[in-house]
Each structure stands twice: as C-alpha cells, then as structure tokens.
N, CA and C atoms as a LAMMPS dump frame, in Angstrom:
ITEM: TIMESTEP
0
ITEM: NUMBER OF ATOMS
312
ITEM: BOX BOUNDS ff ff ff
-5.0000000000000000e+02 5.0000000000000000e+02
-5.0000000000000000e+02 5.0000000000000000e+02
-5.0000000000000000e+02 5.0000000000000000e+02
ITEM: ATOMS id mol type element x y z
1 1 1 N 0.831 -1.197 0
2 1 2 C 0 0 0
3 1 3 C 0.87 1.253 0
4 2 1 N 0.321 2.309 -0.559
5 2 2 C 1.003 3.595 -0.585
6 2 3 C 0.664 4.342 0.693
7 3 1 N 1.656 5.013 1.261
8 3 2 C 1.449 5.768 2.483
9 3 3 C 0.603 7.006 2.185
10 4 1 N -0.362 7.309 3.06
11 4 2 C -1.229 8.46 2.817
12 4 3 C -0.502 9.76 3.147
13 5 1 N -0.864 10.794 2.405
14 5 2 C -0.241 12.105 2.582
15 5 3 C -0.664 12.727 3.912
16 6 1 N 0.244 13.473 4.523
17 6 2 C -0.058 14.164 5.78
18 6 3 C 0.109 15.666 5.597
19 7 1 N -0.311 16.172 4.448
20 7 2 C -0.149 17.59 4.135
21 7 3 C -1.043 18.49 4.963
22 8 1 N -0.9 19.794 4.722
23 8 2 C -1.605 20.826 5.482
24 8 3 C -3.12 20.657 5.398
25 9 1 N -3.634 20.253 4.243
26 9 2 C -5.085 20.126 4.079
27 9 3 C -5.52 18.684 3.889
28 10 1 N -4.753 17.742 4.42
29 10 2 C -5.143 16.341 4.29
30 10 3 C -6.37 16.058 5.154
31 11 1 N -7.207 15.167 4.704
32 11 2 C -8.447 14.778 5.388
33 11 3 C -9.339 15.989 5.663
34 12 1 N -9.473 16.85 4.663
35 12 2 C -10.203 18.103 4.866
36 12 3 C -11.547 18.136 4.141
37 13 1 N -12.045 16.988 3.729
38 13 2 C -13.309 16.981 2.995
39 13 3 C -14.442 17.58 3.818
40 14 1 N -14.458 17.36 5.099
41 14 2 C -15.543 17.858 5.935
42 14 3 C -15.437 19.33 6.259
43 15 1 N -14.332 19.743 6.877
44 15 2 C -14.253 21.121 7.358
45 15 3 C -14.07 22.13 6.245
46 16 1 N -13.52 21.731 5.094
47 16 2 C -13.265 22.715 4.046
48 16 3 C -14.335 22.738 2.963
49 17 1 N -15.408 21.987 3.139
50 17 2 C -16.473 21.964 2.141
51 17 3 C -17.513 23.026 2.475
52 18 1 N -17.863 23.814 1.47
53 18 2 C -18.873 24.864 1.665
54 18 3 C -20.251 24.32 1.315
55 19 1 N -21.278 24.958 1.849
56 19 2 C -22.637 24.629 1.464
57 19 3 C -22.888 25.172 0.057
58 20 1 N -23.901 24.656 -0.606
59 20 2 C -24.158 24.972 -2.005
60 20 3 C -24.27 26.474 -2.243
61 21 1 N -24.956 27.199 -1.395
62 21 2 C -25.174 28.633 -1.606
63 21 3 C -23.953 29.477 -1.249
64 22 1 N -22.957 28.879 -0.63
65 22 2 C -21.749 29.614 -0.262
66 22 3 C -20.581 29.312 -1.184
67 23 1 N -20.78 28.474 -2.189
68 23 2 C -19.678 28.033 -3.052
69 23 3 C -19.017 29.205 -3.761
70 24 1 N -17.757 29.021 -4.101
71 24 2 C -17.02 30.029 -4.851
72 24 3 C -16.227 30.952 -3.955
73 25 1 N -15.652 31.951 -4.575
74 25 2 C -14.816 32.901 -3.86
75 25 3 C -15.679 33.958 -3.17
76 26 1 N -15.26 34.449 -1.998
77 26 2 C -16.032 35.488 -1.313
78 26 3 C -15.894 36.832 -2.017
79 27 1 N -16.69 37.826 -1.637
80 27 2 C -16.584 39.152 -2.248
81 27 3 C -15.214 39.786 -1.977
82 28 1 N -14.806 40.672 -2.851
83 28 2 C -13.498 41.318 -2.748
84 28 3 C -13.381 42.107 -1.446
85 29 1 N -14.474 42.623 -0.937
86 29 2 C -14.426 43.425 0.286
87 29 3 C -13.885 42.632 1.47
88 30 1 N -14.057 41.317 1.471
89 30 2 C -13.527 40.501 2.568
90 30 3 C -12.011 40.372 2.501
91 31 1 N -11.452 40.445 1.303
92 31 2 C -9.999 40.394 1.152
93 31 3 C -9.362 41.717 1.547
94 32 1 N -10.123 42.806 1.438
95 32 2 C -9.605 44.148 1.708
96 32 3 C -10.008 44.68 3.078
97 33 1 N -10.561 43.838 3.916
98 33 2 C -11.029 44.244 5.234
99 33 3 C -9.87 44.799 6.065
100 34 1 N -10.14 45.872 6.808
101 34 2 C -9.119 46.533 7.624
102 34 3 C -9.431 46.305 9.106
103 35 1 N -8.374 46.06 9.875
104 35 2 C -8.496 45.943 11.325
105 35 3 C -7.467 46.865 11.963
106 36 1 N -7.783 47.356 13.133
107 36 2 C -6.849 48.201 13.875
108 36 3 C -6.243 47.39 15.013
109 37 1 N -5.087 47.833 15.489
110 37 2 C -4.457 47.165 16.625
111 37 3 C -5.387 47.265 17.823
112 38 1 N -5.631 46.146 18.476
113 38 2 C -6.532 46.099 19.619
114 38 3 C -7.899 45.538 19.292
115 39 1 N -8.247 45.429 18.001
116 39 2 C -9.537 44.855 17.625
117 39 3 C -9.573 43.37 17.952
118 40 1 N -10.751 42.885 18.334
119 40 2 C -10.937 41.465 18.595
120 40 3 C -11.482 40.824 17.327
121 41 1 N -10.908 39.694 16.936
122 41 2 C -11.322 38.984 15.727
123 41 3 C -11.441 37.501 16.03
124 42 1 N -12.21 36.821 15.2
125 42 2 C -12.354 35.373 15.28
126 42 3 C -11.715 34.761 14.05
127 43 1 N -10.951 33.699 14.24
128 43 2 C -10.355 32.983 13.113
129 43 3 C -11.453 32.129 12.496
130 44 1 N -11.787 32.45 11.26
131 44 2 C -12.834 31.728 10.531
132 44 3 C -12.267 31.435 9.145
133 45 1 N -11.835 30.21 8.922
134 45 2 C -11.103 29.858 7.714
135 45 3 C -11.982 29.928 6.473
136 46 1 N -11.459 30.571 5.445
137 46 2 C -12.114 30.646 4.139
138 46 3 C -11.433 29.604 3.26
139 47 1 N -12.114 28.485 3.033
140 47 2 C -11.483 27.346 2.371
141 47 3 C -11.169 27.585 0.898
142 48 1 N -11.795 28.579 0.275
143 48 2 C -11.533 28.811 -1.145
144 48 3 C -10.243 29.593 -1.377
145 49 1 N -9.63 30.127 -0.322
146 49 2 C -8.389 30.887 -0.47
147 49 3 C -7.348 30.362 0.517
148 50 1 N -6.393 29.553 0.056
149 50 2 C -5.418 28.972 0.978
150 50 3 C -4.295 29.925 1.389
151 51 1 N -4.195 31.097 0.754
152 51 2 C -3.102 32.02 1.041
153 51 3 C -3.294 32.679 2.404
154 52 1 N -2.294 32.597 3.246
155 52 2 C -2.356 33.226 4.563
156 52 3 C -3.351 32.568 5.483
157 53 1 N -3.616 31.276 5.264
158 53 2 C -4.587 30.562 6.086
159 53 3 C -3.888 29.973 7.313
160 54 1 N -4.377 30.272 8.521
161 54 2 C -3.806 29.648 9.71
162 54 3 C -4.115 28.147 9.727
163 55 1 N -3.473 27.429 10.602
164 55 2 C -3.714 25.989 10.711
165 55 3 C -5.155 25.756 11.156
166 56 1 N -5.794 24.698 10.65
167 56 2 C -7.189 24.435 11.006
168 56 3 C -7.448 24.25 12.499
169 57 1 N -6.424 23.946 13.283
170 57 2 C -6.651 23.769 14.726
171 57 3 C -7.071 25.08 15.393
172 58 1 N -6.842 26.219 14.732
173 58 2 C -7.191 27.506 15.316
174 58 3 C -8.541 28.036 14.843
175 59 1 N -9.29 27.251 14.098
176 59 2 C -10.629 27.622 13.637
177 59 3 C -11.516 27.936 14.837
178 60 1 N -12.155 29.106 14.82
179 60 2 C -13.076 29.489 15.877
180 60 3 C -12.419 30.205 17.045
181 61 1 N -11.113 30.356 17.035
182 61 2 C -10.383 30.986 18.129
183 61 3 C -10.584 32.507 18.097
184 62 1 N -10.844 33.117 19.237
185 62 2 C -10.975 34.568 19.325
186 62 3 C -9.626 35.159 19.714
187 63 1 N -9.175 36.153 18.958
188 63 2 C -7.837 36.716 19.122
189 63 3 C -7.897 38.237 19.161
190 64 1 N -6.763 38.842 19.474
191 64 2 C -6.608 40.289 19.454
192 64 3 C -5.561 40.653 18.411
193 65 1 N -5.86 41.652 17.58
194 65 2 C -4.91 42.102 16.566
195 65 3 C -3.804 42.881 17.26
196 66 1 N -2.536 42.471 17.003
197 66 2 C -1.401 43.151 17.635
198 66 3 C -0.492 43.837 16.617
199 67 1 N -0.708 43.603 15.335
200 67 2 C 0.135 44.242 14.333
201 67 3 C -0.219 43.81 12.931
202 68 1 N 0.582 44.311 11.995
203 68 2 C 0.363 43.997 10.598
204 68 3 C 1.688 43.567 9.989
205 69 1 N 1.647 42.589 9.102
206 69 2 C 2.838 42.092 8.43
207 69 3 C 2.516 42.006 6.95
208 70 1 N 2.912 43.02 6.195
209 70 2 C 2.512 43.095 4.795
210 70 3 C 1.026 43.386 4.74
211 71 1 N 0.284 42.549 4.02
212 71 2 C -1.179 42.741 3.998
213 71 3 C -1.875 41.816 4.986
214 72 1 N -1.111 40.978 5.686
215 72 2 C -1.662 40.074 6.693
216 72 3 C -1.633 40.736 8.063
217 73 1 N -2.368 40.154 9.005
218 73 2 C -2.429 40.666 10.364
219 73 3 C -1.816 39.663 11.326
220 74 1 N -1.15 40.194 12.342
221 74 2 C -0.603 39.363 13.416
222 74 3 C -1.616 39.414 14.55
223 75 1 N -2.123 38.249 14.936
224 75 2 C -3.112 38.171 16.006
225 75 3 C -2.529 37.342 17.144
226 76 1 N -2.991 37.634 18.347
227 76 2 C -2.431 37.002 19.541
228 76 3 C -3.561 36.436 20.387
229 77 1 N -3.283 35.307 21.049
230 77 2 C -4.268 34.686 21.919
231 77 3 C -3.542 33.846 22.968
232 78 1 N -4.268 33.456 23.991
233 78 2 C -3.714 32.604 25.035
234 78 3 C -4.116 31.161 24.737
235 79 1 N -3.139 30.267 24.847
236 79 2 C -3.388 28.847 24.617
237 79 3 C -2.784 28.072 25.779
238 80 1 N -3.629 27.695 26.726
239 80 2 C -3.164 26.949 27.879
240 80 3 C -2.179 27.72 28.731
241 81 1 N -2.411 29.007 28.938
242 81 2 C -1.533 29.829 29.75
243 81 3 C -0.321 30.357 29.009
244 82 1 N -0.191 30.042 27.74
245 82 2 C 0.936 30.514 26.938
246 82 3 C 0.412 31.447 25.848
247 83 1 N 1.094 32.563 25.64
248 83 2 C 0.693 33.523 24.621
249 83 3 C 1.201 33.054 23.264
250 84 1 N 0.304 32.977 22.274
251 84 2 C 0.684 32.565 20.929
252 84 3 C 0.285 33.623 19.923
253 85 1 N 0.994 33.633 18.785
254 85 2 C 0.684 34.571 17.716
255 85 3 C 0.478 33.818 16.409
256 86 1 N -0.448 34.32 15.602
257 86 2 C -0.716 33.798 14.267
258 86 3 C -0.585 34.933 13.275
259 87 1 N -0.217 34.6 12.046
260 87 2 C -0.232 35.563 10.954
261 87 3 C -1.29 35.067 9.978
262 88 1 N -2.284 35.909 9.7
263 88 2 C -3.396 35.488 8.856
264 88 3 C -3.848 36.625 7.948
265 89 1 N -4.25 36.271 6.742
266 89 2 C -4.819 37.256 5.831
267 89 3 C -6.216 37.636 6.32
268 90 1 N -6.674 38.849 5.992
269 90 2 C -7.953 39.325 6.525
270 90 3 C -9.163 38.507 6.095
271 91 1 N -9.07 37.747 5.006
272 91 2 C -10.218 36.95 4.574
273 91 3 C -10.509 35.827 5.569
274 92 1 N -9.531 35.46 6.391
275 92 2 C -9.707 34.395 7.38
276 92 3 C -10.04 34.933 8.763
277 93 1 N -10.225 36.249 8.884
278 93 2 C -10.536 36.875 10.165
279 93 3 C -11.892 37.563 10.098
280 94 1 N -12.676 37.439 11.166
281 94 2 C -13.987 38.076 11.249
282 94 3 C -14.027 38.936 12.496
283 95 1 N -14.551 40.165 12.381
284 95 2 C -14.642 41.016 13.572
285 95 3 C -15.631 40.44 14.579
286 96 1 N -15.289 40.556 15.859
287 96 2 C -16.199 40.133 16.924
288 96 3 C -17.24 41.222 17.099
289 97 1 N -18.498 40.86 17.173
290 97 2 C -19.591 41.832 17.236
291 97 3 C -19.455 42.719 18.476
292 98 1 N -19.618 44.013 18.276
293 98 2 C -19.617 44.962 19.372
294 98 3 C -18.253 45.483 19.767
295 99 1 N -17.179 45.07 19.053
296 99 2 C -15.849 45.542 19.43
297 99 3 C -15.226 46.437 18.378
298 100 1 N -15.912 46.696 17.267
299 100 2 C -15.345 47.546 16.232
300 100 3 C -15.253 48.964 16.756
301 101 1 N -14.093 49.543 16.682
302 101 2 C -13.894 50.92 17.11
303 101 3 C -13.824 51.074 18.619
304 102 1 N -13.72 49.983 19.352
305 102 2 C -13.668 50.068 20.809
306 102 3 C -12.373 50.676 21.296
307 103 1 N -11.324 50.588 20.478
308 103 2 C -10.031 51.115 20.875
309 103 3 C -9.935 52.631 20.7
310 104 1 N -10.826 53.213 19.929
311 104 2 C -10.73 54.644 19.603
312 104 3 C -11.364 55.507 20.683
C-alpha cells in the first residue's frame, strides 16, 4: 500500500467543504477588510483561499490584533496559559460583534 499524505489540508473533505449557496470565492471586500491594533477577531477559515490561512486547529479561536505584516495581520491569543501569535490574511478573520472601534 502507498502511504497516505499528511499535508496541510489532508483529510479536509468535511471542514473545508462549503454549502451549495456559499460556493465560490467570497466578495473582494472581505480580502480588503481593515483591522486596527486592539480589535478582537475570530479565526474563521475561508477554504476557497489557501493564502495566509492559519492551521485548522485555530478555527473558531478569538484573538486580538497586535500588528500587521505586509497585507496580513498578526493576532495574539492565550493557549493553555501561553501567549501565541498567528499571521493570517484578513479573509480568514472576522470582527467580533460589538468591538469595532472600541479602541478609539
């Protein structure tokens, strides 16, 4: 037998499949979304765009934006008492309701 691949998106038929009405690429406005330092965001993976996608284990994680790296954002969160950082493109980040502009 051939050994199965253990790549980044292996065994992803379930989590990366969109519903029929959501198929295709998202609107351009989601790729151009802006966040400010201090904004709270949720990691919500957009399966149609693999660029700047965090690891699937962080799906649903609520984070705080701490900086920008190119067009991607650096977000930070606590994981078991340890501070971790992710770099993700804005299409994979969603603003947490009620926190937009809270830093201003």
